[in-house]
N, C-alpha and C positions, 0 to 999 in steps of 0.2 A: 505493500499500500504505499503509495506516494504522500510524503509528509504535506499539509498544508504549506504553501508555500510564503503568506504573509506571516507565519507563526515561525517557521523558520529562520525568516530574513529579518524578523525581528529579532529572535533571540541571539541572532551573529549580530545584529548591527541596530541598536535600536534607532528608530527614526530615520533609518533610511528611505523608509517608502513613501516619503514626503516631497510634492514639487519644490523645486528650489528655484531657478529663474531660467526666463524664456529665453531660446536662445534659437529655437527652430520652430517656425510653422508649418507644417506638414501637411497639404491640401491632397485630398483623395476626390477626383473628376468625376470618379464613377467607373463602374464593373465593364463599360463596352471595351473590346480589346478584339485585334485582328487575330487574335491566336487563343489558343483554349488550353494551356500547359497543365500537365499533370499535378504539377505540385503548388499553383495559385492558391493561396489562401481565401485569396477575395472569390474566386471562380469566376473571375471574367472571362469573358467571350463573346463573338460577335451578337449574343443575343442579349446582350449584357442594359439594364432598361434605366438603371441608377444613376443618372445623369445631372450632374450639378449645373443648375439655371443659371441665368445671367445675374438673377438677383442675389445670390448668394455670392457671386464671384465678386460682385458691386461692394457688400459687408466685408468681404476679405480684404480690398484694397484701401476700404475706409478704414481699416483698423492699422494696415501697414501703415497708412501716413501718420496716425498717431503712435505709432510704436516703432521708430527707428533703430537701425542696426541689429535686427535679427535677420536670419537667412528664412528664404523660402525655397520650401522643396517638394516639387509638384508631382505628384503620382496617378496611380489607376489601379485598375484596368490600365489602357493604353491610354493615355492622358492627350495626345493628341488628337484623338477622336473626338473628342469632347467640342460642340460648335462654338466655345465658347473660349477654348485654351488661347487663342492668339490673344484674344481682349484682357485677359488675365496676367498673361505674360509680358505682353506691351504696357499696360497700364502699372504692374510692379515694376517692372525692370528699375524704372529710376529710384525705386523708395525703400530698397535693398541691397545690401553691399555685396551678397552671395544669393543667387538664384539657379536651382537645380532643377534639372526634368531628368526623370526616371523612364526610359524610352526601351521598348524591346527590339530596337533596329528594324525590324523587317519592316515594321510601319513605314519608316521612310522609304521604300521601295514600292509602296500601294499607289494606285492611279490618283492624280489629284493633290497628292502629298508632296512633288517633286520640289515644292517651294521651301518644304520645312529647314532640311539641311543647312541650304545657304542663310536663310532665316535665323537658324541657331547661329552660324559663327557671326554673321553681324549685329547680332545682341550679347556676344561671347555668354550665351549660356554654359554653364557647367552641365554635362551630358553624364548621367550615372546608366549605363545599359545592361541589359541580362544577356548573360552570357555563360551559362552554369557547365562549360567545359570548353577544353580548347581542342576535342576530338568530334566528326562528325555523329560518330554513332550514339554517344551520349547527348549531345544537344539534340539531335532528332527524336530519340527517345524520349526526354522529357519535355519537348515542347512541339513536335508535330516533325512530319516527314519535309523534307527541304529548308526548315528553318536553318541550319548551319549555313549552307549554302547563302541562303539571304543575307544574313546576320554578317557573315564576311565580306558579301559585295557592300553593304551598308557602312560597314566600318572601314572600307577603302574609299569610299568616297567623303567619309568623314576625315578620314586621314589628309586627304587632297584640298581638305578646308582649312587644314590647320589643327584640326584635333587630333590628340595622342603628341601635340607638340607645343605650340603656342596658346594652343586650347584645351583647357580640360576633360579629358574622356578616361572616365571610369567604367571597369566593370566587375559584375557582380560575378559571383560565384555559388550556388547553391547545391547541396548532396543531392546525388540521383536516387538517394534511399534512404532507409530508417537508420542513417549514421552521421556521425558528429563530422562538421570539414576538416580538413586536417591544417596543418601551420598556413598562416595566410601569407606569411612571407617566401615560403617554400614555393606554394602553388602559384605566387605571384612571378616568382623568377621561371617557373614552369611555361605559365601561361606567354609571357614575353617572348621567350625561347621560340616556342611552338609556334605561336601567332606571326612571328617576324620570321623564321625559316621556311614556314609551308607557306605562308600568305602572303609578306610583307606587310604585316598589320603593327602598327605601333599603339600601345593606350598609355596612360598615366600611373591610374592605379588599380592596386585589384581589392575587392569587398568580400570576404567569406562570411554569409549569413544561414544560420543554423535554422532549418525549415522548421516552422511550429505545426503542434499535430491540430490543425486547424482546415478547413475547406476541404479541396481535392486530395489535399496529401492525407489528411486524416481519412477521406474516403479510403482511399488506399492502404494505410495501415489497418484499417478494420477488415478490408475485402482481403489482405494476406494474414490474417490475425496478427498483428505485430503492434499494435496500437499500446499496449498493456508494456510491452518489452521496450518502446522505443521513449516511453514518458518516464519510467523507470531507470531508461539509459540516462535521459536529460536531469533528473533528479539525482542520479548516483553521483554525475557529473559536476555538481552545484559547486560554483567557485565564488567564496566571498571576498574577493578581490573584484570580481565581474561585479557584483552586486553595489559596489561603490560608486561605477559609471554608469549605470544602463541609463539609456537615453531618455526616458520617459520622466526624469528629474529636469529636464529643460526643454521639452518638446512637447507641443499641443499637436492633435491630429485632427483635422476637419472633415468630417464626410461630406458626401453630395447633396445633403440636406442643410448642412450648417451647425450640425449637433457636434461638440468637441467631445475628444478621447483623448486617453493618455497614451495610446501608441494606435497603430493601424491595426495589430491584432484583437485588440477590444473593441474594435468595430466590429469586426468578425463575431465575438461572441457577444457584441449587445451589450457592454461594460461601460455607458458614457460617462464624463465627469458629470458630479451631483453636486448642488450648492448646499449648504450647512441645512437646509429646509429638506434637502432630499431630492429636490427637483431637477430634472435633466438640464444641463448647459448648454447654450446654442451662442452662436455668433454676438447676439445681441447683448450678451453680458458675459461677454471675454474676462472683464476684470475679477469674475468670479473662478475662474479658470486658472488665471495667472498669480493668485496669491502664493507667496511665498509662505511654505508648511502646510498648504493641503494635502490632503491623504490621497496616495495615488491608487486607482481600481487596480486589483490583483486578481489574477486565475491561477489553475495548473499548467496553464501554457507559457507564463514568466519563467519558467526552469529552460527555455530554449532559449533567452538571453541571459543568464546566467551559467551556462552548463560551459566548462570548458572554458578556452580563453573567452568566452562572453559573445555574444553578438548584438550588432544594432544596425539599423538602416545602412550605417558607415563603417560596416565590419566589425572585428575583433574590438573588444573592451578594454583587452590586457594585453601585453606585448608587442605594442605597435612599434 
C-alpha cells in the first residue's frame, strides 16, 4: 500500500507543501491535438473539445500586465491548434521576459501551419518539443506511425531558422513504459550525438519527465496489470531532495475554462485550487491563488514528481 503523499511529505519536511512565489504561469489551451499519443495524461486528440475561448485568453493577458517578471508557459494538447493561440502569444510577448511554447513538432508540417515556425523565430519564442526518443521505433510506438520522420523534418526546419543555435530549442523525453527515466545528463549526451550524427539535428537542452499514472498512460498500466507496480515504484523511489524543488511551489496552471490548479496533473484529476472558503479559484480571483503559504493540493500522482531525481515540466529537480 502506497503511503499517503501529504502525510509522508509533511513528516519529512513540514511546511513543504505550500505555495511560495509565482514564477511561472502555465496555460493549457485545450485538449485538441493532431496526434493521439499513448502516454498523454490529458488524453488529447484531433477530437478534443476543450478549447480555451478568447474571453479567458483576455483575462490571462490582463493578469500578465499586472504581474511583471513571470514566465509564460503555453501548453495543450497542441497549443497551435487553438484558434486564438496567435492572439495570446502576440498580446503576451511584450509582457513577459520568457515565453515558452510546448510543441509536438509535427503540427508545424500541417496544412495552413507553414507560417508558425518563422513566426516563432520572429517572436523569439522558446520552444519545448516532444521527442520521447532518438530512435524511430520508440517514437513511432509511443506517438504513432510516421511521427519520428515528421519530427525530424520539423526539427530540421527549426534548425535552419536558428533554433538550437541562437534560439532555444529544448526536447522532452518521456519513458516508453512503466519505468523511471535514466540520467537526464547522460540521455542528453546520447540525444545530441545520435540526432546530430544521424540527422544533422541540433538542440539546446533535454528534459526528462516521469510519466504520471494518469490519462492514457494510466489506461495502459491498468490494461497491462502494471498500475500497482508502477505506483509502488514511484513511492519506493521517493526522494526528499526532490520534494524541496517541486514546481507547484512557484507555478500556477490555468485550464481552458480559466480555472486554476497547482499543476497540469491536478487538472486531469480534478483538484483545483480552492480559497479559504473552499470555493474553486479562477482567473477572476488570481490573488487567492498566489498568496504565499497557501496549501498545495496533492494526491498519489505527486509521487511521479518526487521519484528518483525528481520531475517537473523543465526536467529533473536535482543533480542538474
